[in-house]
C-alpha positions in Angstrom: 0.0 0.0 0.0 2.8 2.4 0.9 4.5 1.7 -2.4 1.4 2.2 -4.5 0.9 5.7 -3.1 4.6 6.7 -3.4 5.2 9.4 -6.0 7.7 8.7 -8.8 11.3 10.0 -8.4 11.8 13.6 -9.4 12.1 14.1 -13.2 12.6 17.5 -14.8 12.1 17.0 -18.5 14.8 17.7 -21.1 14.7 17.0 -24.8 17.8 15.4 -26.5 16.5 15.8 -30.1 14.6 12.5 -30.2 13.1 11.8 -26.8 12.8 13.2 -23.3 15.3 12.6 -20.6 15.1 13.2 -16.8 17.3 15.7 -15.1 19.2 14.7 -12.0 17.1 13.8 -9.0 19.9 14.6 -6.5 22.6 17.2 -6.6 25.6 16.9 -4.3 27.7 20.1 -4.1 30.0 19.1 -1.2 31.7 19.0 1.1 34.9 17.7 -0.3 36.8 15.2 1.9 33.5 14.6 3.8 32.5 11.4 2.0 30.6 12.6 -1.1 31.8 9.5 -2.9 30.5 7.3 0.0 27.2 9.1 -0.1 26.8 8.5 -3.8 28.0 4.9 -3.7 25.7 3.9 -0.8 22.7 5.3 -2.6 23.8 3.6 -5.8 23.2 0.2 -4.1 19.5 1.0 -4.6 18.3 -0.8 -7.8 16.7 2.4 -9.0 19.7 4.8 -8.6 22.1 5.5 -11.4 25.4 7.5 -11.2 27.1 9.4 -14.0 30.1 7.9 -15.8 32.3 10.6 -14.4 32.8 10.7 -10.7 32.5 14.5 -10.7 30.4 16.6 -13.0 30.3 20.4 -12.8 26.6 21.0 -12.6 26.4 24.7 -11.8 24.2 26.2 -14.6 26.6 29.1 -14.8 29.2 26.7 -16.2 27.1 24.0 -17.9 23.8 24.6 -19.7 21.3 22.3 -18.0 20.0 20.7 -21.3 23.6 20.0 -22.5 24.5 18.6 -19.1 21.6 16.2 -19.1 22.0 15.1 -22.7 25.7 14.4 -22.0 25.6 12.8 -18.6 22.2 11.3 -18.1 22.9 7.6 -17.5 19.7 6.3 -19.3 17.0 7.8 -16.9 13.8 8.6 -18.8 10.3 9.6 -17.8 8.3 6.6 -16.5 11.4 4.5 -15.9 11.1 4.8 -12.2 14.9 5.5 -12.0 16.8 8.4 -10.5 20.3 9.7 -11.0 22.8 11.6 -9.0 25.3 14.2 -10.0 28.0 15.5 -7.7 30.9 17.9 -7.6 32.3 18.8 -4.2 34.2 21.7 -5.8 31.0 23.6 -5.9 31.2 24.2 -2.2 33.4 27.1 -3.1 30.6 29.0 -4.9 28.4 31.4 -3.0 25.7 29.0 -1.8 23.0 31.6 -1.8 23.5 32.3 -5.5 24.3 28.7 -6.6 21.2 27.4 -4.8 18.9 29.7 -6.7 20.5 28.9 -10.0 20.0 25.2 -9.3 16.4 25.8 -8.3 15.7 27.4 -11.7 17.5 24.8 -13.8 16.4 21.7 -11.9 13.2 22.6 -10.0 12.4 19.1 -9.0 15.8 18.0 -7.9 16.8 17.7 -4.2 20.2 18.5 -2.7 22.4 16.4 -0.4 25.1 17.9 1.7 27.8 15.7 3.4 29.4 17.4 6.4 32.2 16.3 8.7 34.4 17.6 11.5 36.0 20.8 10.2 39.4 20.2 11.7 39.6 16.7 10.4 38.5 17.9 7.0 41.3 20.5 7.0 43.7 17.8 7.9 42.5 15.5 5.1 42.8 18.4 2.6 46.3 19.0 3.9 47.3 15.4 3.2 45.7 15.5 -0.2 47.4 18.7 -1.2 50.7 17.5 0.2 50.5 14.4 -1.9 49.7 16.6 -4.9 52.8 18.7 -4.2 55.1 15.7 -3.9 53.7 14.3 -7.2 54.4 17.6 -8.8 58.1 17.2 -7.8 58.0 13.8 -9.6 60.7 11.4 -8.3 62.0 14.0 -5.9 60.2 12.5 -2.9 57.6 9.9 -2.1 55.2 10.7 0.7 56.9 8.2 3.0 60.4 9.6 2.3 59.2 13.1 2.7 57.6 12.3 6.1 60.4 10.1 7.5 63.5 11.7 6.0 62.9 15.2 4.6 60.6 16.5 7.4 62.2 14.6 10.3 65.9 15.1 9.4 66.0 18.3 7.5 63.2 20.3 9.3 63.0 18.4 12.6 59.2 18.0 12.4 56.5 15.5 11.5 53.5 15.6 9.1 51.3 16.4 12.1 53.7 19.1 13.3 53.8 20.7 9.8 50.0 20.8 9.8 49.8 22.3 13.2 52.4 24.9 12.2 51.0 26.1 8.8 47.3 25.8 9.5 47.1 28.7 12.0 43.8 28.0 13.7 44.2 31.1 15.9 42.5 34.5 16.0 44.2 37.2 14.0 45.9 34.6 11.8 49.2 34.8 13.7 51.7 31.9 13.5 54.4 31.4 16.0 58.0 32.3 15.2 58.9 28.6 14.8 55.9 28.0 12.5 56.9 31.1 10.3 60.5 29.8 10.2 59.4 26.3 9.1 57.0 27.7 6.4 59.8 30.0 5.1 62.3 27.2 4.9 59.9 25.0 2.9 59.1 27.9 0.6 62.8 28.5 0.1 63.3 24.8 -0.9 60.6 25.1 -3.5 57.6 23.5 -1.7 54.2 25.0 -2.1 51.1 23.4 -0.5 48.0 24.8 -2.1 45.8 26.6 -1.7 48.0 28.8 0.5 49.3 26.9 3.5 52.9 28.0 3.0 52.2 31.6 2.2 52.6 34.6 4.5 50.1 35.2 7.3 48.2 37.9 5.5 45.2 35.9 4.1 41.9 36.6 5.8 39.7 38.6 3.5 36.5 37.6 5.3 37.7 38.5 8.7 37.1 35.1 10.1 40.4 35.0 12.0 41.3 31.8 10.1 44.3 31.7 7.7 42.8 29.4 5.2 39.8 29.6 2.8 38.6 26.0 3.5 38.8 26.3 7.3 37.3 29.8 7.2 34.1 28.6 5.6 34.0 25.5 7.9 33.8 27.8 10.9 30.3 28.9 9.7 28.7 25.8 8.2 25.5 26.9 9.7 25.4 29.9 7.4 26.2 27.7 4.5 23.2 25.5 5.2 21.0 28.6 5.9 21.8 29.8 2.3 20.3 26.6 0.9 17.3 26.9 3.1 16.8 30.5 2.2 16.8 29.6 -1.4 13.8 27.3 -0.9 15.3 23.9 0.0 13.6 22.3 3.0 15.6 20.1 5.4 14.6 16.4 5.1 12.3 17.2 2.2 14.4 18.6 -0.6 17.6 19.0 1.4 19.3 16.0 3.0 22.3 16.4 5.3 24.5 13.5 6.4 27.6 13.3 8.6 30.7 11.4 7.5 31.5 10.4 11.1 28.1 8.8 11.5 28.1 6.3 8.6 29.3 3.3 10.8 26.7 4.0 13.5 23.8 5.6 11.7 24.3 4.6 8.0 20.8 3.1 7.7 18.8 6.1 9.0 20.9 8.5 6.9 20.3 6.4 3.7 16.6 6.3 4.5 16.6 10.1 4.9 18.1 10.5 1.4 15.8 7.9 -0.2 12.8 9.8 1.1 14.3 13.0 -0.3 14.6 11.2 -3.7 11.2 9.6 -3.3 12.6 6.1 -3.7 11.1 2.9 -2.1 13.1 2.0 1.0 12.0 -1.6 0.9 13.9 -2.1 -2.4 17.2 -1.1 -0.8 19.6 -4.0 0.0 20.0 -3.2 3.7 21.9 -6.4 4.5 24.6 -5.7 2.0 24.8 -2.1 2.9 25.2 -2.7 6.6 28.6 -4.2 6.2 29.8 -1.4 3.9 28.8 1.4 6.2 31.6 0.6 8.6 34.3 0.1 5.9 36.7 2.9 5.1 38.3 3.0 1.7 41.6 4.8 1.2 43.2 5.2 -2.2 46.7 5.7 -1.1 49.0 4.6 1.7 49.4 8.1 3.0 45.7 8.6 3.3 45.2 5.2 4.9 47.7 6.1 7.6 46.9 9.8 8.3 43.2 9.9 7.6 42.7 7.0 10.0 44.9 8.6 12.6 43.3 12.0 12.2 44.4 15.5 12.9 46.6 16.4 15.9 44.8 17.7 18.9 44.5 21.5 18.4 42.8 22.9 21.4 42.5 26.3 19.7 40.2 24.7 17.1 37.5 23.8 19.7 35.9 27.3 20.3 36.6 28.3 16.7 35.1 25.3 15.0 32.4 24.3 17.4 30.8 27.7 18.0 28.4 26.7 15.2 27.2 23.5 16.9 24.1 25.0 18.4 23.0 26.7 15.2 23.5 23.5 13.2 21.4 21.6 15.8 18.6 24.1 15.4 18.8 23.9 11.6 19.0 20.1 11.2 17.2 18.8 14.3 20.3 16.8 15.4 23.7 17.6 16.9 26.7 17.1 14.6 28.8 14.1 15.9 32.0 16.2 16.2 30.3 18.6 18.6 30.0 16.0 21.3 27.8 15.9 24.4 24.7 17.9 25.0 24.1 21.5 23.9 25.6 23.8 26.5 23.2 26.1 28.4 
């Protein structure tokens, strides 16, 4: 009875010259390094869900005409098929959400949005490892990650990967690094190292006045405002806007998938819950460095606690649940 009354998945109609195609049912604009791949892959276990051939497709209508995007990337989802497809590109997190959300509402009015969130400090650390790997590949055979960590950093600079992160990601008000941190960053710059987006630059980057010396971390300090922008554009939490937490997959994978299936209007009873349960607790790393450091996590930075967790109460009000990295009950 429940299935008989369920509406079909969202399907904005687009014409490819010979027949109609459905637009994407779910848009995933971020956050990078918060498990957007896991989100898509867990949903793809549903027999009615399809993914694009490319892992990431830039779906901002400013960059990609909606009709052209659907014709090029639609994975065979047509009206009446009962199927739904997902498109994701975590790089879109860097667009102004208030403007991006309105563009998406106009281009894909029936589509919903899913946002993957995670501990802001751990996300910064994961990006740090990712960019550090990129920098070492740029140097070619100059240094593997293991050699850089165990030989270059330890012997030449007398520090560790975690120590380097603590030094160059200045999670302090006024964006002030210590003298030792400035000296380390200067030495690395002098030797030709450059960790994007700006982690080895001078301490003068803080255009938004967040008191955080990095664009990624600066935005993460106000995730509540990011979500508010989506809500203000007309998306409704748990109706057309689904939010999941990377840290909660192992414990709450099933309720988070159910939340997203309802957003996409897909029958929950068709999902292979038995198969998925084992996968929710599995972590997949695509390099040795990420396996080691992502699992270990960021060093304990006490200065990050008030900076990153001041948003916890606002997030709880918006989403109806407390983010797992906030811990405990809401303070009075």
